[in-house]
C-alpha positions in Angstrom: 4.3 282.4 230.2 1.8 279.9 230.3 1.3 277.8 233.4 2.2 274.6 231.4 5.6 276.7 230.9 5.6 277.9 234.2 5.5 274.3 235.5 8.3 272.9 233.2 10.5 275.7 234.2 10.2 275.3 237.9 11.1 271.7 237.1 13.9 272.3 235.2 15.4 274.6 238.0 15.3 271.7 239.8 17.0 269.0 238.1 19.9 271.4 237.5 19.4 272.4 241.5 19.6 268.7 242.3 22.9 268.3 239.6 24.7 269.5 242.4 23.5 267.4 244.9 24.7 264.4 243.0 27.7 265.7 241.9 28.7 265.8 245.8 27.6 262.6 246.1 29.2 260.4 243.3 32.5 262.9 243.6 34.1 261.6 246.8 33.9 257.8 245.3 34.3 258.5 241.2 36.8 261.3 241.0 36.2 264.2 238.9 36.8 263.1 235.5 34.9 259.7 235.6 32.0 261.1 237.4 31.5 263.7 234.5 32.3 261.4 231.6 29.7 259.2 232.6 27.0 262.3 233.0 27.8 263.8 229.8 28.0 259.9 228.2 24.7 259.1 229.4 23.3 262.4 228.5 24.7 262.2 224.5 22.7 258.7 224.4 19.2 260.4 225.7 19.9 263.2 223.5 20.9 261.5 220.7 17.4 259.4 220.8 15.7 262.6 221.3 17.6 263.8 217.7 16.6 260.9 215.8 13.1 260.7 216.8 12.5 264.1 215.1 15.0 264.1 212.6 16.4 261.7 209.7 19.7 259.6 210.4 21.1 261.1 207.0 20.7 264.4 207.9 21.8 264.6 211.3 24.9 263.0 210.0 25.5 265.4 207.8 25.2 268.1 210.6 27.2 266.8 213.1 30.2 265.7 210.2 29.6 269.5 209.0 30.0 271.1 212.2 31.9 269.2 214.9 35.1 271.4 215.1 33.1 274.0 216.4 30.1 271.1 218.3 33.4 269.9 220.0 34.5 273.4 221.7 30.9 273.9 222.9 31.3 270.4 224.2 34.3 271.2 226.1 33.9 274.9 227.1 29.7 274.2 227.8 29.9 270.8 229.7 33.3 268.9 229.6 35.6 271.5 231.7 32.8 273.7 233.8 31.4 270.1 234.7 35.0 268.9 236.1 35.6 272.2 237.9 31.8 272.2 239.5 33.1 268.4 240.5 36.4 269.7 242.0 34.7 272.5 243.6 32.4 270.0 245.4 35.1 268.2 247.1 35.2 271.5 249.3 32.4 273.6 249.2 28.4 272.6 250.1 26.1 272.1 247.4 24.2 274.8 247.9 26.7 277.2 248.0 28.2 276.4 244.6 24.8 276.5 242.9 24.8 279.9 244.0 28.3 280.6 242.1 26.4 279.0 239.6 24.0 281.8 239.0 26.9 284.0 238.1 27.0 282.4 235.1 25.0 285.3 233.2 27.4 287.7 234.9 30.0 286.4 232.8 27.9 286.5 229.5 27.1 290.0 229.5 31.3 290.5 230.2 32.0 288.0 227.3 29.7 289.7 225.2 31.1 293.2 225.8 34.5 292.2 225.7 34.4 289.8 222.3 31.1 290.6 220.5 31.0 294.2 221.4 27.8 294.4 222.7 26.7 297.2 224.8 27.6 297.4 228.5 25.4 300.1 230.3 26.0 301.4 233.5 23.1 299.5 235.4 24.8 296.3 233.8 27.9 297.2 235.4 27.0 297.9 238.5 25.0 294.4 238.1 28.5 292.5 237.7 29.9 294.7 240.8 26.9 293.6 243.0 26.5 289.9 242.0 30.2 289.3 242.3 30.5 291.2 245.8 27.7 288.3 246.3 30.1 285.6 246.0 32.6 287.1 248.0 30.0 286.9 250.7 28.9 283.7 250.0 32.8 282.3 249.8 33.7 284.1 253.1 30.9 282.2 254.6 32.2 278.8 253.5 35.9 279.3 254.4 35.5 281.2 257.9 37.1 280.5 261.0 34.2 278.8 262.4 34.0 276.4 259.4 37.2 275.8 259.0 38.1 274.4 262.7 41.8 273.9 263.4 41.7 272.9 260.1 44.5 275.5 258.5 44.3 273.9 254.7 40.3 274.6 254.6 41.1 278.3 253.8 42.6 277.9 250.7 41.0 274.5 249.8 37.7 276.9 249.7 39.5 279.3 247.5 40.7 277.2 244.9 37.5 275.5 245.1 35.7 278.7 244.8 38.0 279.7 241.7 37.1 276.3 240.5 33.0 277.3 240.5 34.0 280.8 239.5 35.8 279.5 236.5 33.0 277.3 235.3 30.5 279.9 235.2 33.2 282.3 233.5 33.2 278.8 231.1 29.5 278.8 230.4 29.9 282.3 229.5 32.5 282.2 226.7 30.2 278.8 225.6 27.2 281.0 225.1 28.8 283.7 223.2 30.7 281.2 221.0 27.7 279.3 219.8 25.9 282.7 219.2 28.6 283.7 217.0 29.2 280.5 215.4 26.7 278.5 215.6 23.0 280.3 215.3 22.5 278.4 212.2 22.3 275.1 214.2 18.8 273.7 215.6 19.1 274.1 219.5 18.7 270.2 219.8 21.5 268.9 217.3 23.8 271.6 219.1 22.7 270.3 222.6 23.7 266.4 221.5 26.5 267.4 219.1 28.2 269.2 222.2 27.5 266.9 224.3 29.1 263.9 222.3 32.1 266.5 222.0 32.4 266.5 225.5 32.1 262.4 225.5 34.9 262.0 223.6 37.3 264.4 225.6 36.1 262.9 228.7 36.3 259.2 227.7 40.3 259.1 227.8 40.8 260.4 231.1 38.2 258.9 232.9 39.8 255.8 231.9 42.8 256.3 233.0 41.4 257.8 236.5 39.0 255.4 237.2 38.6 254.7 240.6 40.9 251.5 242.0 38.2 250.7 244.6 34.5 249.1 244.2 32.3 252.3 243.8 28.8 251.9 245.8 25.5 251.3 244.4 24.3 255.1 245.7 27.2 256.7 243.6 26.0 254.8 240.8 22.7 256.1 241.7 24.0 259.8 241.3 25.4 258.8 238.4 22.4 257.9 236.8 20.4 260.7 238.2 23.0 263.1 236.4 23.4 261.9 233.0 19.4 261.4 232.7 17.6 263.9 234.7 19.9 266.8 235.1 21.4 266.4 231.6 19.1 264.5 229.4 15.8 265.0 230.6 17.3 268.9 231.9 18.3 269.8 228.4 15.1 268.5 226.5 13.0 270.5 228.5 15.3 273.8 228.4 15.5 273.8 224.7 11.7 273.3 224.6 10.9 276.0 226.9 13.5 278.0 224.2 11.0 276.9 221.5 8.0 277.8 222.9 8.8 280.5 225.4 11.8 281.9 224.0 15.3 282.2 225.3 14.9 285.0 227.5 12.5 283.7 229.4 13.9 280.3 229.5 16.7 281.8 230.9 14.8 283.1 234.5 15.7 279.6 235.1 19.0 281.2 236.6 16.9 283.0 239.1 15.8 279.3 240.6 18.1 277.0 240.3 20.3 278.2 243.9 16.9 278.1 245.5 17.1 274.5 244.7 20.5 273.6 245.1 20.1 275.2 248.8 17.2 273.3 249.5 18.4 269.7 248.4 21.5 270.4 249.8 19.7 271.1 253.3 17.1 268.4 253.2 19.6 265.6 251.9 22.7 266.5 252.8 22.1 268.2 255.9 23.9 271.4 254.9 23.8 274.4 257.3 22.2 277.1 255.2 23.2 279.9 257.8 21.9 283.9 256.9 25.1 284.9 255.4 24.2 282.3 252.8 20.7 283.7 252.1 22.4 287.2 251.8 25.0 285.9 249.5 22.7 284.2 247.7 20.2 287.3 247.7 23.0 289.8 246.7 24.2 287.1 243.6 20.9 287.3 242.3 20.2 291.2 242.5 23.3 291.4 240.7 22.5 289.0 237.8 19.2 290.4 237.6 20.5 294.3 236.9 23.2 292.7 234.8 21.2 291.0 232.1 18.7 293.4 232.1 16.3 291.3 234.2 15.8 294.5 235.7 16.2 297.7 234.1 17.3 300.1 236.9 18.7 300.0 240.4 15.9 300.4 242.6 15.2 304.3 244.0 17.3 305.7 241.1 14.2 307.2 238.7 12.2 307.9 242.2 15.4 310.1 243.2 15.8 311.4 239.6 11.9 312.6 239.2 12.4 314.5 243.0 15.6 316.5 241.9 13.7 317.8 238.2 10.8 318.6 240.8 
């Protein structure tokens, strides 16, 4: 990967890591559906503009009309539903913790590929999944432990529900990736992104209208929405698909390992979130498991050396 591509990867991780910060800022005032409807709506406008600057209008409309059922499905699975689940999770969990749970997406992607597309799942990848989910347990326990709960007996239950929502969002990302692989391989990445974002907007718009907040929303929350829609969705998706084109999907996906670092950093810097040793440990365990489950690391450390000694 060239230095320019590496810099783009870091910027992408910083933007997607910041999305958890802006969700936490905006969700308390907007509510789940209105916040996410605005996010995908702004993102859709940005991506459609970028798409039309690259492809003729007639060809774009023809593709969208032909493949709208699949694009709508990806829009729901990859944007509308998981975005709302993460927003719900951040009503309880910290931005940093939620960003780490998001790093389990490749674990779910590998599991769904094994169950649905019959991809091979090696022993090492299976071990990686187990390690990754163990890291989530460490992280969630750190968030709902008695010293966090204080005298609020409901907090552990809320924390478990929030963690379940974040894990469900990551699982949907895994389903969406495999769905796109199976049904949208012949559609270019930018059309896929713009079309699915339009589908997510159409899905969430009616719910947002019915649940729009009665109280006026502050300029602070509106700023979070604009940052989410323009920076963390429109610009971030554009950078991601550019990296896929110039560096390949495998290298572009390494952004998964960097997002939690920025999620924790932004939460600590701008929201004053506490970063404990348990949280750092949970993050490290999740990332280690993800590296094994996705094949980024080909073997469990020290196992090859042990086998060599056994042979000698």
